mmCIF file of the N, C-alpha and C atoms, coordinates in Angstrom:
data_MODEL
# 
_entry.id   MODEL 
# 
loop_
_atom_site.group_PDB 
_atom_site.id 
_atom_site.type_symbol 
_atom_site.label_atom_id 
_atom_site.label_alt_id 
_atom_site.label_comp_id 
_atom_site.label_asym_id 
_atom_site.label_entity_id 
_atom_site.label_seq_id 
_atom_site.pdbx_PDB_ins_code 
_atom_site.Cartn_x 
_atom_site.Cartn_y 
_atom_site.Cartn_z 
_atom_site.occupancy 
_atom_site.B_iso_or_equiv 
_atom_site.pdbx_formal_charge 
_atom_site.auth_seq_id 
_atom_site.auth_comp_id 
_atom_site.auth_asym_id 
_atom_site.auth_atom_id 
_atom_site.pdbx_PDB_model_num 
ATOM 1   N N  . MET A 1 1  ? 0.649  -1.151 0.153   1.00 0.00 ? 1  MET A N  1 
ATOM 2   C CA . MET A 1 1  ? -0.231 0.047  0.209   1.00 0.00 ? 1  MET A CA 1 
ATOM 3   C C  . MET A 1 1  ? 1.128  1.421  -0.289  1.00 0.00 ? 1  MET A C  1 
ATOM 4   N N  . HIS A 1 2  ? 1.922  1.133  0.842   1.00 0.00 ? 2  HIS A N  1 
ATOM 5   C CA . HIS A 1 2  ? 2.762  2.469  0.584   1.00 0.00 ? 2  HIS A CA 1 
ATOM 6   C C  . HIS A 1 2  ? 3.309  2.787  -0.304  1.00 0.00 ? 2  HIS A C  1 
ATOM 7   N N  . GLY A 1 3  ? 3.781  1.919  -1.779  1.00 0.00 ? 3  GLY A N  1 
ATOM 8   C CA . GLY A 1 3  ? 4.048  2.478  -2.725  1.00 0.00 ? 3  GLY A CA 1 
ATOM 9   C C  . GLY A 1 3  ? 3.507  3.269  -3.903  1.00 0.00 ? 3  GLY A C  1 
ATOM 10  N N  . ARG A 1 4  ? 1.517  3.085  -3.441  1.00 0.00 ? 4  ARG A N  1 
ATOM 11  C CA . ARG A 1 4  ? 1.027  3.952  -3.980  1.00 0.00 ? 4  ARG A CA 1 
ATOM 12  C C  . ARG A 1 4  ? 0.560  5.464  -3.444  1.00 0.00 ? 4  ARG A C  1 
ATOM 13  N N  . CYS A 1 5  ? 1.094  4.591  -2.039  1.00 0.00 ? 5  CYS A N  1 
ATOM 14  C CA . CYS A 1 5  ? 0.138  6.601  -1.517  1.00 0.00 ? 5  CYS A CA 1 
ATOM 15  C C  . CYS A 1 5  ? 1.282  7.410  -1.043  1.00 0.00 ? 5  CYS A C  1 
ATOM 16  N N  . THR A 1 6  ? 1.338  8.307  -0.723  1.00 0.00 ? 6  THR A N  1 
ATOM 17  C CA . THR A 1 6  ? 2.818  9.495  -0.685  1.00 0.00 ? 6  THR A CA 1 
ATOM 18  C C  . THR A 1 6  ? 2.604  9.856  1.179   1.00 0.00 ? 6  THR A C  1 
ATOM 19  N N  . PRO A 1 7  ? 3.416  9.650  1.602   1.00 0.00 ? 7  PRO A N  1 
ATOM 20  C CA . PRO A 1 7  ? 3.762  10.036 2.939   1.00 0.00 ? 7  PRO A CA 1 
ATOM 21  C C  . PRO A 1 7  ? 3.296  11.448 3.510   1.00 0.00 ? 7  PRO A C  1 
ATOM 22  N N  . VAL A 1 8  ? 2.576  11.508 4.681   1.00 0.00 ? 8  VAL A N  1 
ATOM 23  C CA . VAL A 1 8  ? 2.020  13.166 4.494   1.00 0.00 ? 8  VAL A CA 1 
ATOM 24  C C  . VAL A 1 8  ? 3.125  14.263 4.969   1.00 0.00 ? 8  VAL A C  1 
ATOM 25  N N  . ARG A 1 9  ? 4.307  13.661 5.689   1.00 0.00 ? 9  ARG A N  1 
ATOM 26  C CA . ARG A 1 9  ? 5.214  14.379 6.131   1.00 0.00 ? 9  ARG A CA 1 
ATOM 27  C C  . ARG A 1 9  ? 6.247  14.591 4.415   1.00 0.00 ? 9  ARG A C  1 
ATOM 28  N N  . GLU A 1 10 ? 5.930  13.481 3.693   1.00 0.00 ? 10 GLU A N  1 
ATOM 29  C CA . GLU A 1 10 ? 6.359  14.140 2.371   1.00 0.00 ? 10 GLU A CA 1 
ATOM 30  C C  . GLU A 1 10 ? 5.667  15.252 1.687   1.00 0.00 ? 10 GLU A C  1 
ATOM 31  N N  . VAL A 1 11 ? 4.406  15.055 1.641   1.00 0.00 ? 11 VAL A N  1 
ATOM 32  C CA . VAL A 1 11 ? 3.269  16.105 1.486   1.00 0.00 ? 11 VAL A CA 1 
ATOM 33  C C  . VAL A 1 11 ? 3.659  17.021 2.187   1.00 0.00 ? 11 VAL A C  1 
ATOM 34  N N  . CYS A 1 12 ? 3.592  17.393 3.038   1.00 0.00 ? 12 CYS A N  1 
ATOM 35  C CA . CYS A 1 12 ? 4.095  19.036 3.973   1.00 0.00 ? 12 CYS A CA 1 
ATOM 36  C C  . CYS A 1 12 ? 4.924  18.970 3.377   1.00 0.00 ? 12 CYS A C  1 
ATOM 37  N N  . THR A 1 13 ? 6.056  18.766 3.334   1.00 0.00 ? 13 THR A N  1 
ATOM 38  C CA . THR A 1 13 ? 7.187  19.190 2.847   1.00 0.00 ? 13 THR A CA 1 
ATOM 39  C C  . THR A 1 13 ? 7.284  19.687 1.782   1.00 0.00 ? 13 THR A C  1 
ATOM 40  N N  . ASP A 1 14 ? 6.805  18.977 0.663   1.00 0.00 ? 14 ASP A N  1 
ATOM 41  C CA . ASP A 1 14 ? 6.311  19.673 -0.393  1.00 0.00 ? 14 ASP A CA 1 
ATOM 42  C C  . ASP A 1 14 ? 5.830  20.938 -0.757  1.00 0.00 ? 14 ASP A C  1 
ATOM 43  N N  . LYS A 1 15 ? 4.632  21.059 0.309   1.00 0.00 ? 15 LYS A N  1 
ATOM 44  C CA . LYS A 1 15 ? 3.624  22.335 -0.024  1.00 0.00 ? 15 LYS A CA 1 
ATOM 45  C C  . LYS A 1 15 ? 4.992  23.519 0.715   1.00 0.00 ? 15 LYS A C  1 
ATOM 46  N N  . LEU A 1 16 ? 5.430  23.186 2.129   1.00 0.00 ? 16 LEU A N  1 
ATOM 47  C CA . LEU A 1 16 ? 6.587  24.495 2.409   1.00 0.00 ? 16 LEU A CA 1 
ATOM 48  C C  . LEU A 1 16 ? 7.472  24.940 1.304   1.00 0.00 ? 16 LEU A C  1 
ATOM 49  N N  . ASP A 1 17 ? 7.700  24.454 0.383   1.00 0.00 ? 17 ASP A N  1 
ATOM 50  C CA . ASP A 1 17 ? 9.342  24.600 -0.651  1.00 0.00 ? 17 ASP A CA 1 
ATOM 51  C C  . ASP A 1 17 ? 8.671  24.201 -1.654  1.00 0.00 ? 17 ASP A C  1 
ATOM 52  N N  . PRO A 1 18 ? 7.409  24.753 -2.781  1.00 0.00 ? 18 PRO A N  1 
ATOM 53  C CA . PRO A 1 18 ? 7.297  24.768 -3.809  1.00 0.00 ? 18 PRO A CA 1 
ATOM 54  C C  . PRO A 1 18 ? 7.993  24.987 -5.264  1.00 0.00 ? 18 PRO A C  1 
ATOM 55  N N  . ILE A 1 19 ? 9.258  25.115 -5.000  1.00 0.00 ? 19 ILE A N  1 
ATOM 56  C CA . ILE A 1 19 ? 10.292 25.085 -5.863  1.00 0.00 ? 19 ILE A CA 1 
ATOM 57  C C  . ILE A 1 19 ? 11.292 23.862 -5.479  1.00 0.00 ? 19 ILE A C  1 
ATOM 58  N N  . GLY A 1 20 ? 11.389 23.638 -4.414  1.00 0.00 ? 20 GLY A N  1 
ATOM 59  C CA . GLY A 1 20 ? 12.096 22.004 -4.609  1.00 0.00 ? 20 GLY A CA 1 
ATOM 60  C C  . GLY A 1 20 ? 10.883 21.158 -5.228  1.00 0.00 ? 20 GLY A C  1 
ATOM 61  N N  . TRP A 1 21 ? 10.114 20.976 -4.868  1.00 0.00 ? 21 TRP A N  1 
ATOM 62  C CA . TRP A 1 21 ? 8.387  20.586 -5.526  1.00 0.00 ? 21 TRP A CA 1 
ATOM 63  C C  . TRP A 1 21 ? 8.382  20.674 -7.051  1.00 0.00 ? 21 TRP A C  1 
ATOM 64  N N  . LEU A 1 22 ? 8.840  21.850 -7.238  1.00 0.00 ? 22 LEU A N  1 
ATOM 65  C CA . LEU A 1 22 ? 8.753  22.350 -9.016  1.00 0.00 ? 22 LEU A CA 1 
ATOM 66  C C  . LEU A 1 22 ? 9.938  21.543 -9.418  1.00 0.00 ? 22 LEU A C  1 
ATOM 67  N N  . GLN A 1 23 ? 11.425 21.532 -9.176  1.00 0.00 ? 23 GLN A N  1 
ATOM 68  C CA . GLN A 1 23 ? 12.353 21.073 -9.205  1.00 0.00 ? 23 GLN A CA 1 
ATOM 69  C C  . GLN A 1 23 ? 12.190 19.591 -9.721  1.00 0.00 ? 23 GLN A C  1 
ATOM 70  N N  . LYS A 1 24 ? 11.718 18.441 -8.574  1.00 0.00 ? 24 LYS A N  1 
ATOM 71  C CA . LYS A 1 24 ? 11.192 17.180 -8.619  1.00 0.00 ? 24 LYS A CA 1 
ATOM 72  C C  . LYS A 1 24 ? 10.711 16.766 -9.685  1.00 0.00 ? 24 LYS A C  1 
ATOM 73  N N  . GLN A 1 25 ? 9.080  17.486 -9.708  1.00 0.00 ? 25 GLN A N  1 
ATOM 74  C CA . GLN A 1 25 ? 8.446  16.845 -10.970 1.00 0.00 ? 25 GLN A CA 1 
ATOM 75  C C  . GLN A 1 25 ? 8.680  17.815 -12.153 1.00 0.00 ? 25 GLN A C  1 
ATOM 76  N N  . PHE A 1 26 ? 9.459  18.777 -12.848 1.00 0.00 ? 26 PHE A N  1 
ATOM 77  C CA . PHE A 1 26 ? 9.277  19.118 -14.146 1.00 0.00 ? 26 PHE A CA 1 
ATOM 78  C C  . PHE A 1 26 ? 10.827 19.556 -14.468 1.00 0.00 ? 26 PHE A C  1 
ATOM 79  N N  . LEU A 1 27 ? 12.144 19.420 -13.619 1.00 0.00 ? 27 LEU A N  1 
ATOM 80  C CA . LEU A 1 27 ? 12.898 19.240 -13.838 1.00 0.00 ? 27 LEU A CA 1 
ATOM 81  C C  . LEU A 1 27 ? 13.718 18.799 -15.422 1.00 0.00 ? 27 LEU A C  1 
ATOM 82  N N  . GLU A 1 28 ? 13.279 17.926 -15.768 1.00 0.00 ? 28 GLU A N  1 
ATOM 83  C CA . GLU A 1 28 ? 13.503 17.583 -16.944 1.00 0.00 ? 28 GLU A CA 1 
ATOM 84  C C  . GLU A 1 28 ? 13.021 18.346 -18.728 1.00 0.00 ? 28 GLU A C  1 
ATOM 85  N N  . PHE A 1 29 ? 11.841 18.921 -17.835 1.00 0.00 ? 29 PHE A N  1 
ATOM 86  C CA . PHE A 1 29 ? 11.421 20.266 -18.770 1.00 0.00 ? 29 PHE A CA 1 
ATOM 87  C C  . PHE A 1 29 ? 12.079 21.445 -18.834 1.00 0.00 ? 29 PHE A C  1 
ATOM 88  N N  . LEU A 1 30 ? 12.392 21.974 -17.615 1.00 0.00 ? 30 LEU A N  1 
ATOM 89  C CA . LEU A 1 30 ? 12.875 23.195 -17.455 1.00 0.00 ? 30 LEU A CA 1 
ATOM 90  C C  . LEU A 1 30 ? 14.101 23.911 -18.427 1.00 0.00 ? 30 LEU A C  1 
ATOM 91  N N  . PRO A 1 31 ? 14.952 22.942 -18.341 1.00 0.00 ? 31 PRO A N  1 
ATOM 92  C CA . PRO A 1 31 ? 15.847 23.615 -18.990 1.00 0.00 ? 31 PRO A CA 1 
ATOM 93  C C  . PRO A 1 31 ? 15.849 23.791 -20.211 1.00 0.00 ? 31 PRO A C  1 
ATOM 94  N N  . GLY A 1 32 ? 16.051 25.492 -20.784 1.00 0.00 ? 32 GLY A N  1 
ATOM 95  C CA . GLY A 1 32 ? 15.862 25.969 -22.298 1.00 0.00 ? 32 GLY A CA 1 
ATOM 96  C C  . GLY A 1 32 ? 14.587 26.201 -22.490 1.00 0.00 ? 32 GLY A C  1 
ATOM 97  N N  . LYS A 1 33 ? 13.868 26.303 -21.533 1.00 0.00 ? 33 LYS A N  1 
ATOM 98  C CA . LYS A 1 33 ? 12.459 27.668 -21.756 1.00 0.00 ? 33 LYS A CA 1 
ATOM 99  C C  . LYS A 1 33 ? 12.919 28.819 -21.684 1.00 0.00 ? 33 LYS A C  1 
ATOM 100 N N  . VAL A 1 34 ? 11.694 29.063 -22.193 1.00 0.00 ? 34 VAL A N  1 
ATOM 101 C CA . VAL A 1 34 ? 12.332 30.910 -21.948 1.00 0.00 ? 34 VAL A CA 1 
ATOM 102 C C  . VAL A 1 34 ? 11.303 31.282 -21.404 1.00 0.00 ? 34 VAL A C  1 
ATOM 103 N N  . CYS A 1 35 ? 11.541 32.327 -20.063 1.00 0.00 ? 35 CYS A N  1 
ATOM 104 C CA . CYS A 1 35 ? 10.897 33.466 -19.432 1.00 0.00 ? 35 CYS A CA 1 
ATOM 105 C C  . CYS A 1 35 ? 11.235 34.369 -19.453 1.00 0.00 ? 35 CYS A C  1 
ATOM 106 N N  . VAL A 1 36 ? 10.143 35.169 -19.942 1.00 0.00 ? 36 VAL A N  1 
ATOM 107 C CA . VAL A 1 36 ? 10.132 37.235 -19.487 1.00 0.00 ? 36 VAL A CA 1 
ATOM 108 C C  . VAL A 1 36 ? 10.150 37.476 -18.299 1.00 0.00 ? 36 VAL A C  1 
ATOM 109 N N  . VAL A 1 37 ? 10.325 38.257 -17.945 1.00 0.00 ? 37 VAL A N  1 
ATOM 110 C CA . VAL A 1 37 ? 10.857 38.744 -16.649 1.00 0.00 ? 37 VAL A CA 1 
ATOM 111 C C  . VAL A 1 37 ? 10.246 40.289 -16.867 1.00 0.00 ? 37 VAL A C  1 
ATOM 112 N N  . THR A 1 38 ? 9.447  40.895 -16.810 1.00 0.00 ? 38 THR A N  1 
ATOM 113 C CA . THR A 1 38 ? 9.303  42.558 -16.594 1.00 0.00 ? 38 THR A CA 1 
ATOM 114 C C  . THR A 1 38 ? 9.556  43.145 -14.459 1.00 0.00 ? 38 THR A C  1 
ATOM 115 N N  . GLY A 1 39 ? 10.163 44.535 -14.888 1.00 0.00 ? 39 GLY A N  1 
ATOM 116 C CA . GLY A 1 39 ? 10.417 44.411 -13.699 1.00 0.00 ? 39 GLY A CA 1 
ATOM 117 C C  . GLY A 1 39 ? 11.560 43.862 -13.306 1.00 0.00 ? 39 GLY A C  1 
ATOM 118 N N  . GLY A 1 40 ? 12.553 43.086 -13.797 1.00 0.00 ? 40 GLY A N  1 
ATOM 119 C CA . GLY A 1 40 ? 13.968 42.416 -13.919 1.00 0.00 ? 40 GLY A CA 1 
ATOM 120 C C  . GLY A 1 40 ? 14.771 42.903 -12.915 1.00 0.00 ? 40 GLY A C  1 
ATOM 121 N N  . GLY A 1 41 ? 15.033 44.398 -12.853 1.00 0.00 ? 41 GLY A N  1 
ATOM 122 C CA . GLY A 1 41 ? 16.082 44.755 -12.171 1.00 0.00 ? 41 GLY A CA 1 
ATOM 123 C C  . GLY A 1 41 ? 16.094 45.010 -10.597 1.00 0.00 ? 41 GLY A C  1 
ATOM 124 N N  . ARG A 1 42 ? 15.137 44.917 -10.070 1.00 0.00 ? 42 ARG A N  1 
ATOM 125 C CA . ARG A 1 42 ? 15.136 45.080 -8.773  1.00 0.00 ? 42 ARG A CA 1 
ATOM 126 C C  . ARG A 1 42 ? 13.957 44.538 -7.681  1.00 0.00 ? 42 ARG A C  1 
ATOM 127 N N  . GLY A 1 43 ? 13.703 43.837 -6.768  1.00 0.00 ? 43 GLY A N  1 
ATOM 128 C CA . GLY A 1 43 ? 12.517 43.489 -5.597  1.00 0.00 ? 43 GLY A CA 1 
ATOM 129 C C  . GLY A 1 43 ? 12.527 41.927 -6.387  1.00 0.00 ? 43 GLY A C  1 
ATOM 130 N N  . VAL A 1 44 ? 11.074 41.496 -6.816  1.00 0.00 ? 44 VAL A N  1 
ATOM 131 C CA . VAL A 1 44 ? 10.088 40.340 -6.658  1.00 0.00 ? 44 VAL A CA 1 
ATOM 132 C C  . VAL A 1 44 ? 10.515 40.482 -8.327  1.00 0.00 ? 44 VAL A C  1 
ATOM 133 N N  . GLY A 1 45 ? 10.607 40.774 -8.992  1.00 0.00 ? 45 GLY A N  1 
ATOM 134 C CA . GLY A 1 45 ? 11.689 40.080 -10.244 1.00 0.00 ? 45 GLY A CA 1 
ATOM 135 C C  . GLY A 1 45 ? 12.382 40.070 -10.354 1.00 0.00 ? 45 GLY A C  1 
ATOM 136 N N  . GLN A 1 46 ? 13.622 40.786 -9.403  1.00 0.00 ? 46 GLN A N  1 
ATOM 137 C CA . GLN A 1 46 ? 14.925 40.441 -9.736  1.00 0.00 ? 46 GLN A CA 1 
ATOM 138 C C  . GLN A 1 46 ? 15.249 38.661 -9.148  1.00 0.00 ? 46 GLN A C  1 
ATOM 139 N N  . ALA A 1 47 ? 14.029 38.552 -7.823  1.00 0.00 ? 47 ALA A N  1 
ATOM 140 C CA . ALA A 1 47 ? 14.101 37.384 -7.350  1.00 0.00 ? 47 ALA A CA 1 
ATOM 141 C C  . ALA A 1 47 ? 13.487 36.463 -8.453  1.00 0.00 ? 47 ALA A C  1 
ATOM 142 N N  . ILE A 1 48 ? 12.741 36.985 -8.836  1.00 0.00 ? 48 ILE A N  1 
ATOM 143 C CA . ILE A 1 48 ? 12.292 35.614 -10.072 1.00 0.00 ? 48 ILE A CA 1 
ATOM 144 C C  . ILE A 1 48 ? 13.044 34.751 -11.095 1.00 0.00 ? 48 ILE A C  1 
ATOM 145 N N  . ALA A 1 49 ? 14.079 36.430 -11.136 1.00 0.00 ? 49 ALA A N  1 
ATOM 146 C CA . ALA A 1 49 ? 14.927 35.707 -12.017 1.00 0.00 ? 49 ALA A CA 1 
ATOM 147 C C  . ALA A 1 49 ? 16.097 35.196 -11.807 1.00 0.00 ? 49 ALA A C  1 
ATOM 148 N N  . GLU A 1 50 ? 16.397 35.466 -11.087 1.00 0.00 ? 50 GLU A N  1 
ATOM 149 C CA . GLU A 1 50 ? 17.492 34.634 -10.025 1.00 0.00 ? 50 GLU A CA 1 
ATOM 150 C C  . GLU A 1 50 ? 17.304 33.178 -10.129 1.00 0.00 ? 50 GLU A C  1 
ATOM 151 N N  . ARG A 1 51 ? 15.948 33.063 -9.203  1.00 0.00 ? 51 ARG A N  1 
ATOM 152 C CA . ARG A 1 51 ? 15.393 31.725 -9.383  1.00 0.00 ? 51 ARG A CA 1 
ATOM 153 C C  . ARG A 1 51 ? 15.035 30.968 -10.532 1.00 0.00 ? 51 ARG A C  1 
ATOM 154 N N  . TYR A 1 52 ? 14.927 31.563 -11.173 1.00 0.00 ? 52 TYR A N  1 
ATOM 155 C CA . TYR A 1 52 ? 14.185 31.058 -13.003 1.00 0.00 ? 52 TYR A CA 1 
ATOM 156 C C  . TYR A 1 52 ? 15.997 30.639 -13.302 1.00 0.00 ? 52 TYR A C  1 
ATOM 157 N N  . ALA A 1 53 ? 16.669 31.775 -12.879 1.00 0.00 ? 53 ALA A N  1 
ATOM 158 C CA . ALA A 1 53 ? 17.968 31.461 -13.707 1.00 0.00 ? 53 ALA A CA 1 
ATOM 159 C C  . ALA A 1 53 ? 18.596 29.871 -13.228 1.00 0.00 ? 53 ALA A C  1 
ATOM 160 N N  . ALA A 1 54 ? 18.493 29.512 -12.094 1.00 0.00 ? 54 ALA A N  1 
ATOM 161 C CA . ALA A 1 54 ? 18.916 28.523 -11.148 1.00 0.00 ? 54 ALA A CA 1 
ATOM 162 C C  . ALA A 1 54 ? 18.289 27.460 -12.025 1.00 0.00 ? 54 ALA A C  1 
ATOM 163 N N  . LEU A 1 55 ? 17.200 27.782 -12.034 1.00 0.00 ? 55 LEU A N  1 
ATOM 164 C CA . LEU A 1 55 ? 16.390 26.261 -12.650 1.00 0.00 ? 55 LEU A CA 1 
ATOM 165 C C  . LEU A 1 55 ? 16.910 25.789 -14.007 1.00 0.00 ? 55 LEU A C  1 
ATOM 166 N N  . GLY A 1 56 ? 17.746 26.786 -15.073 1.00 0.00 ? 56 GLY A N  1 
ATOM 167 C CA . GLY A 1 56 ? 17.799 26.643 -16.062 1.00 0.00 ? 56 GLY A CA 1 
ATOM 168 C C  . GLY A 1 56 ? 17.165 27.548 -17.265 1.00 0.00 ? 56 GLY A C  1 
ATOM 169 N N  . PHE A 1 57 ? 16.239 27.985 -16.870 1.00 0.00 ? 57 PHE A N  1 
ATOM 170 C CA . PHE A 1 57 ? 16.047 28.992 -18.020 1.00 0.00 ? 57 PHE A CA 1 
ATOM 171 C C  . PHE A 1 57 ? 16.315 29.905 -18.736 1.00 0.00 ? 57 PHE A C  1 
ATOM 172 N N  . THR A 1 58 ? 16.126 30.067 -19.967 1.00 0.00 ? 58 THR A N  1 
ATOM 173 C CA . THR A 1 58 ? 16.403 31.290 -20.413 1.00 0.00 ? 58 THR A CA 1 
ATOM 174 C C  . THR A 1 58 ? 15.798 32.679 -20.549 1.00 0.00 ? 58 THR A C  1 
ATOM 175 N N  . LEU A 1 59 ? 16.672 33.781 -19.878 1.00 0.00 ? 59 LEU A N  1 
ATOM 176 C CA . LEU A 1 59 ? 15.933 34.704 -19.657 1.00 0.00 ? 59 LEU A CA 1 
ATOM 177 C C  . LEU A 1 59 ? 15.513 36.311 -20.310 1.00 0.00 ? 59 LEU A C  1 
ATOM 178 N N  . ILE A 1 60 ? 14.215 36.573 -20.358 1.00 0.00 ? 60 ILE A N  1 
ATOM 179 C CA . ILE A 1 60 ? 14.469 37.531 -21.093 1.00 0.00 ? 60 ILE A CA 1 
ATOM 180 C C  . ILE A 1 60 ? 14.487 38.842 -20.495 1.00 0.00 ? 60 ILE A C  1 
ATOM 181 N N  . LEU A 1 61 ? 14.568 40.104 -19.431 1.00 0.00 ? 61 LEU A N  1 
ATOM 182 C CA . LEU A 1 61 ? 14.523 40.749 -18.322 1.00 0.00 ? 61 LEU A CA 1 
ATOM 183 C C  . LEU A 1 61 ? 14.455 42.372 -19.395 1.00 0.00 ? 61 LEU A C  1 
ATOM 184 N N  . THR A 1 62 ? 13.537 42.933 -18.205 1.00 0.00 ? 62 THR A N  1 
ATOM 185 C CA . THR A 1 62 ? 13.300 44.284 -18.781 1.00 0.00 ? 62 THR A CA 1 
ATOM 186 C C  . THR A 1 62 ? 12.999 45.237 -17.537 1.00 0.00 ? 62 THR A C  1 
ATOM 187 N N  . ALA A 1 63 ? 13.609 46.465 -17.476 1.00 0.00 ? 63 ALA A N  1 
ATOM 188 C CA . ALA A 1 63 ? 13.633 47.084 -15.542 1.00 0.00 ? 63 ALA A CA 1 
ATOM 189 C C  . ALA A 1 63 ? 13.415 48.837 -16.571 1.00 0.00 ? 63 ALA A C  1 
ATOM 190 N N  . ARG A 1 64 ? 13.445 49.736 -15.580 1.00 0.00 ? 64 ARG A N  1 
ATOM 191 C CA . ARG A 1 64 ? 13.484 50.758 -15.816 1.00 0.00 ? 64 ARG A CA 1 
ATOM 192 C C  . ARG A 1 64 ? 15.424 50.693 -15.739 1.00 0.00 ? 64 ARG A C  1 
ATOM 193 N N  . SER A 1 65 ? 15.630 50.731 -15.279 1.00 0.00 ? 65 SER A N  1 
ATOM 194 C CA . SER A 1 65 ? 17.033 51.321 -14.806 1.00 0.00 ? 65 SER A CA 1 
ATOM 195 C C  . SER A 1 65 ? 17.543 50.230 -15.090 1.00 0.00 ? 65 SER A C  1 
ATOM 196 N N  . LYS A 1 66 ? 18.902 50.722 -16.473 1.00 0.00 ? 66 LYS A N  1 
ATOM 197 C CA . LYS A 1 66 ? 20.194 49.781 -17.546 1.00 0.00 ? 66 LYS A CA 1 
ATOM 198 C C  . LYS A 1 66 ? 20.634 49.413 -16.517 1.00 0.00 ? 66 LYS A C  1 
ATOM 199 N N  . ASP A 1 67 ? 21.132 50.154 -15.475 1.00 0.00 ? 67 ASP A N  1 
ATOM 200 C CA . ASP A 1 67 ? 22.561 49.981 -14.625 1.00 0.00 ? 67 ASP A CA 1 
ATOM 201 C C  . ASP A 1 67 ? 21.929 48.428 -13.206 1.00 0.00 ? 67 ASP A C  1 
ATOM 202 N N  . GLN A 1 68 ? 20.663 47.972 -12.946 1.00 0.00 ? 68 GLN A N  1 
ATOM 203 C CA . GLN A 1 68 ? 20.500 47.547 -12.063 1.00 0.00 ? 68 GLN A CA 1 
ATOM 204 C C  . GLN A 1 68 ? 20.217 46.289 -12.880 1.00 0.00 ? 68 GLN A C  1 
ATOM 205 N N  . LEU A 1 69 ? 19.845 46.031 -14.271 1.00 0.00 ? 69 LEU A N  1 
ATOM 206 C CA . LEU A 1 69 ? 19.157 45.538 -15.179 1.00 0.00 ? 69 LEU A CA 1 
ATOM 207 C C  . LEU A 1 69 ? 20.502 44.505 -15.594 1.00 0.00 ? 69 LEU A C  1 
ATOM 208 N N  . GLU A 1 70 ? 21.480 45.333 -15.612 1.00 0.00 ? 70 GLU A N  1 
ATOM 209 C CA . GLU A 1 70 ? 23.011 44.486 -16.051 1.00 0.00 ? 70 GLU A CA 1 
ATOM 210 C C  . GLU A 1 70 ? 23.498 43.903 -14.906 1.00 0.00 ? 70 GLU A C  1 
ATOM 211 N N  . GLU A 1 71 ? 23.518 44.350 -13.559 1.00 0.00 ? 71 GLU A N  1 
ATOM 212 C CA . GLU A 1 71 ? 23.713 43.973 -12.521 1.00 0.00 ? 71 GLU A CA 1 
ATOM 213 C C  . GLU A 1 71 ? 22.832 42.555 -12.046 1.00 0.00 ? 71 GLU A C  1 
ATOM 214 N N  . VAL A 1 72 ? 21.384 42.301 -12.693 1.00 0.00 ? 72 VAL A N  1 
ATOM 215 C CA . VAL A 1 72 ? 21.313 40.944 -12.031 1.00 0.00 ? 72 VAL A CA 1 
ATOM 216 C C  . VAL A 1 72 ? 21.411 40.802 -13.479 1.00 0.00 ? 72 VAL A C  1 
ATOM 217 N N  . CYS A 1 73 ? 21.489 41.136 -14.485 1.00 0.00 ? 73 CYS A N  1 
ATOM 218 C CA . CYS A 1 73 ? 21.985 39.914 -15.903 1.00 0.00 ? 73 CYS A CA 1 
ATOM 219 C C  . CYS A 1 73 ? 23.429 39.237 -15.490 1.00 0.00 ? 73 CYS A C  1 
ATOM 220 N N  . THR A 1 74 ? 24.097 40.303 -14.685 1.00 0.00 ? 74 THR A N  1 
ATOM 221 C CA . THR A 1 74 ? 25.323 39.400 -14.615 1.00 0.00 ? 74 THR A CA 1 
ATOM 222 C C  . THR A 1 74 ? 25.091 38.264 -13.266 1.00 0.00 ? 74 THR A C  1 
ATOM 223 N N  . THR A 1 75 ? 24.632 38.475 -12.243 1.00 0.00 ? 75 THR A N  1 
ATOM 224 C CA . THR A 1 75 ? 24.745 37.599 -10.919 1.00 0.00 ? 75 THR A CA 1 
ATOM 225 C C  . THR A 1 75 ? 23.922 36.836 -11.749 1.00 0.00 ? 75 THR A C  1 
ATOM 226 N N  . CYS A 1 76 ? 22.804 36.707 -12.542 1.00 0.00 ? 76 CYS A N  1 
ATOM 227 C CA . CYS A 1 76 ? 21.789 35.530 -13.473 1.00 0.00 ? 76 CYS A CA 1 
ATOM 228 C C  . CYS A 1 76 ? 22.727 34.468 -13.904 1.00 0.00 ? 76 CYS A C  1 
ATOM 229 N N  . LEU A 1 77 ? 23.725 35.475 -14.977 1.00 0.00 ? 77 LEU A N  1 
ATOM 230 C CA . LEU A 1 77 ? 24.340 34.411 -15.771 1.00 0.00 ? 77 LEU A CA 1 
ATOM 231 C C  . LEU A 1 77 ? 26.036 33.849 -14.367 1.00 0.00 ? 77 LEU A C  1 
ATOM 232 N N  . CYS A 1 78 ? 26.296 34.064 -13.318 1.00 0.00 ? 78 CYS A N  1 
ATOM 233 C CA . CYS A 1 78 ? 26.851 33.246 -13.000 1.00 0.00 ? 78 CYS A CA 1 
ATOM 234 C C  . CYS A 1 78 ? 25.931 32.098 -11.984 1.00 0.00 ? 78 CYS A C  1 
ATOM 235 N N  . ILE A 1 79 ? 25.276 32.275 -12.424 1.00 0.00 ? 79 ILE A N  1 
ATOM 236 C CA . ILE A 1 79 ? 24.430 31.245 -11.623 1.00 0.00 ? 79 ILE A CA 1 
ATOM 237 C C  . ILE A 1 79 ? 24.800 29.680 -11.972 1.00 0.00 ? 79 ILE A C  1 
# 
């Protein structure tokens, strides 16, 4: 029966770490996908860009500030 059921502890852990769950479920499909991030120069957009770069996405970033955008691009390329 355990082969068809997921232990409660494992389900709860996955819900608390959605990125970890995403990596486990879709890692083979993510690398090479393209993601457009608007507002990628700071804040939430920057965090999304960095996380998606770590997952293997190809990124297209937009921002108001060229300097901030270049800094985020450099960070994402180093991940």
